C-alpha positions, 0 to 999 in steps of 0.5 A: 499499499502507498502512503495515500492508501495508508492515510485513507485507512488511518483516517477512515478508522479514526473517524469510525472509532470516534463515531462509536464504531469500536468494532472497527478496531478488531482488524487493527491491533494497534488500537486495542489498548486505547479503545477505552478513551473513546467511551470516556470522552463521549460520556463527558462530551456527548456532542463531541465533534471530531475532524481531521485537520492534517495528515502526513505519512512517510513510509508506513507511518501516518501522523494525523492531527485531530480537532475535537470540540464539544460541551463538558456535560459529563464527569471527566476524570475528577472534573464535574460537568461545567457546561463549558464549550471546549476545543482541543487537539489530539495527534496520532502516530500510527504504523500500518502494515498490509492495511492494518494499524499495528501500532498506535501512539497519541498526544492527546492534549488532555492537560490543556483540556483539564486546565480549560475546564478548571479541573487543574490550575494552569501552570505558574 
Protein backbone atom coordinates (compact mmCIF):
# COMPACT_ATOMS: atom_id res chain seq x y z
CA UNK A 1 0.00 0.00 0.00
CA UNK A 2 1.18 3.52 -0.72
CA UNK A 3 1.19 6.48 1.60
CA UNK A 4 -2.13 7.81 0.25
CA UNK A 5 -3.73 4.42 0.94
CA UNK A 6 -2.25 4.37 4.45
CA UNK A 7 -3.62 7.86 5.12
CA UNK A 8 -7.08 6.80 3.92
CA UNK A 9 -7.06 3.67 6.10
CA UNK A 10 -5.95 5.65 9.17
CA UNK A 11 -8.45 8.48 8.54
CA UNK A 12 -11.39 6.14 7.94
CA UNK A 13 -10.56 4.11 11.05
CA UNK A 14 -10.10 7.15 13.28
CA UNK A 15 -13.38 8.73 12.19
CA UNK A 16 -15.25 5.42 12.59
CA UNK A 17 -13.90 4.92 16.11
CA UNK A 18 -14.83 8.45 17.17
CA UNK A 19 -18.31 7.86 15.70
CA UNK A 20 -18.68 4.92 18.09
CA UNK A 21 -17.93 2.08 15.68
CA UNK A 22 -15.45 0.46 18.06
CA UNK A 23 -15.78 -2.93 16.37
CA UNK A 24 -13.70 -1.47 13.51
CA UNK A 25 -10.65 -1.79 15.78
CA UNK A 26 -10.85 -5.59 15.64
CA UNK A 27 -8.86 -5.50 12.39
CA UNK A 28 -6.32 -3.01 13.78
CA UNK A 29 -4.43 -4.39 16.81
CA UNK A 30 -2.66 -1.08 17.37
CA UNK A 31 -5.87 0.42 18.76
CA UNK A 32 -6.85 -2.32 21.20
CA UNK A 33 -5.15 -0.75 24.19
CA UNK A 34 -6.77 2.69 23.71
CA UNK A 35 -10.39 1.85 22.99
CA UNK A 36 -11.51 2.89 26.49
CA UNK A 37 -10.69 6.55 25.77
CA UNK A 38 -13.44 6.89 23.16
CA UNK A 39 -16.16 6.02 25.70
CA UNK A 40 -14.69 8.23 28.43
CA UNK A 41 -14.68 11.27 26.16
CA UNK A 42 -18.11 10.56 24.66
CA UNK A 43 -19.63 10.40 28.15
CA UNK A 44 -18.01 13.67 29.20
CA UNK A 45 -18.65 15.45 25.88
CA UNK A 46 -21.75 13.83 24.32
CA UNK A 47 -21.90 16.34 21.46
CA UNK A 48 -18.24 15.81 20.60
CA UNK A 49 -17.26 16.66 17.04
CA UNK A 50 -14.03 15.31 15.61
CA UNK A 51 -12.38 16.51 12.42
CA UNK A 52 -9.19 15.50 10.68
CA UNK A 53 -7.25 18.75 10.39
CA UNK A 54 -4.01 17.47 8.90
CA UNK A 55 -2.43 14.23 7.88
CA UNK A 56 1.03 13.32 6.67
CA UNK A 57 2.66 10.00 6.01
CA UNK A 58 6.15 8.70 5.48
CA UNK A 59 6.53 5.06 4.58
CA UNK A 60 4.38 3.04 6.97
CA UNK A 61 3.88 5.91 9.47
CA UNK A 62 0.80 8.14 9.36
CA UNK A 63 0.52 11.24 11.55
CA UNK A 64 -2.98 12.64 11.97
CA UNK A 65 -3.91 15.88 13.74
CA UNK A 66 -7.48 15.88 15.02
CA UNK A 67 -9.55 18.80 16.20
CA UNK A 68 -12.12 17.99 18.88
CA UNK A 69 -14.88 20.25 20.16
CA UNK A 70 -17.80 19.68 22.49
CA UNK A 71 -19.67 20.69 25.60
CA UNK A 72 -18.50 19.40 28.98
CA UNK A 73 -21.74 17.73 30.14
CA UNK A 74 -20.44 14.67 32.00
CA UNK A 75 -17.70 13.88 34.49
CA UNK A 76 -14.21 13.88 33.03
CA UNK A 77 -11.81 12.19 35.41
CA UNK A 78 -12.37 14.15 38.65
CA UNK A 79 -13.93 17.18 36.93
CA UNK A 80 -17.66 17.64 37.36
CA UNK A 81 -19.59 18.88 34.30
CA UNK A 82 -19.20 22.60 33.68
CA UNK A 83 -21.41 23.09 30.62
CA UNK A 84 -18.41 24.80 29.03
CA UNK A 85 -17.77 24.54 25.29
CA UNK A 86 -14.19 23.43 24.71
CA UNK A 87 -11.89 22.58 21.82
CA UNK A 88 -8.56 20.80 21.79
CA UNK A 89 -6.16 18.92 19.55
CA UNK A 90 -5.00 15.32 19.49
CA UNK A 91 -2.13 13.98 17.40
CA UNK A 92 -2.03 10.30 16.44
CA UNK A 93 0.98 8.45 15.10
CA UNK A 94 0.01 5.14 13.54
CA UNK A 95 2.16 2.43 12.01
CA UNK A 96 0.42 0.50 9.25
CA UNK A 97 1.32 -2.83 7.70
CA UNK A 98 -0.74 -4.53 5.00
CA UNK A 99 -3.65 -2.15 5.55
CA UNK A 100 -3.78 -2.57 9.35
CA UNK A 101 -2.79 -0.23 12.15
CA UNK A 102 -0.31 -2.36 14.10
CA UNK A 103 0.97 0.34 16.43
CA UNK A 104 -0.74 3.46 17.77
CA UNK A 105 0.54 6.37 19.84
CA UNK A 106 -1.08 9.69 20.65
CA UNK A 107 -0.50 13.10 22.12
CA UNK A 108 -3.95 13.63 23.50
CA UNK A 109 -3.98 17.25 24.64
CA UNK A 110 -5.75 16.31 27.87
CA UNK A 111 -3.59 18.56 30.03
CA UNK A 112 -4.84 21.64 28.16
CA UNK A 113 -8.40 20.30 28.34
CA UNK A 114 -8.20 19.71 32.11
CA UNK A 115 -6.89 23.26 32.61
CA UNK A 116 -9.64 24.69 30.38
CA UNK A 117 -12.47 23.04 32.35
CA UNK A 118 -10.89 24.02 35.66
CA UNK A 119 -10.01 20.50 36.81
CA UNK A 120 -6.42 21.56 37.44
CA UNK A 121 -4.87 25.00 37.79
CA UNK A 122 -2.78 26.46 34.99
CA UNK A 123 0.98 26.39 35.50
CA UNK A 124 2.61 29.33 37.25
